[in-house]
N, C-alpha and C positions, 0 to 999 in steps of 0.2 A: 504494500500500500504506500503510495507516495505521500509525502508530507502534505501536498495540496489536497489530496483526497481526505486525509485525516482531519485537516482543518475544516474542510467543507462539511464533512459528516458531523464533526463536533459542533459547528455553527448551526447546522440544521437541527441537531438535537437540542441545543440551547434555545434556539428560536421556538421549537416545539414546546419546551418546558415553560418558556415565558408565555406563550399563547394559552397553554393549559392553565397556568396560574392566573392569568388575566381573566380567563373564562370562569374560573372557580370563584374569583373575587367578585366579579360582576354578575354572576349567575347566568352567563351566556354559554349554554351547553354546546352550541355549534362551534364557538371559538375553542372551548375546552377540548372537544373531540378533534378539531382540526390540529390542535397542538399534539394530541396523542398520536394522530396519524403521522405527523411530521417526525415525531420521535421514533415511531415504528419504521418509517422509511429510512431514517438514518441508521437504525440498527440493522436493517436488511443489507444496506450498502456496506456497512462495516463487516458483516458476516461474509458477504461475497468477496470483499477485498482480503479478508483473513484466509479464505479458502485459496484464493489466487496466490497469496504469499506462501502458504504451506505447500502448494503444488510446485511452486518455483523452487523451494528449498529441497523438495524430494528430487526434482529433476536435476538440480545442481549436485546432489549427493550421488545420484546414479551416473551422471556424466563426468563427475570429477571436477566440475567447475567450482570456482571459489573455494 
């Protein structure tokens, strides 16, 4: 996972948390749910990037790279 991807995913997660908290404070369920969805999206992206990183490490071990 590149640093850019990590920062973007963390930013999406934090934005989602802020929306969820804002929705909770104001009683806006749509905003709260939108925040939860953004957090879930960030978690999925992180999971995909983690799998890519793991696959790359396995490939490097098998081929003797790095």
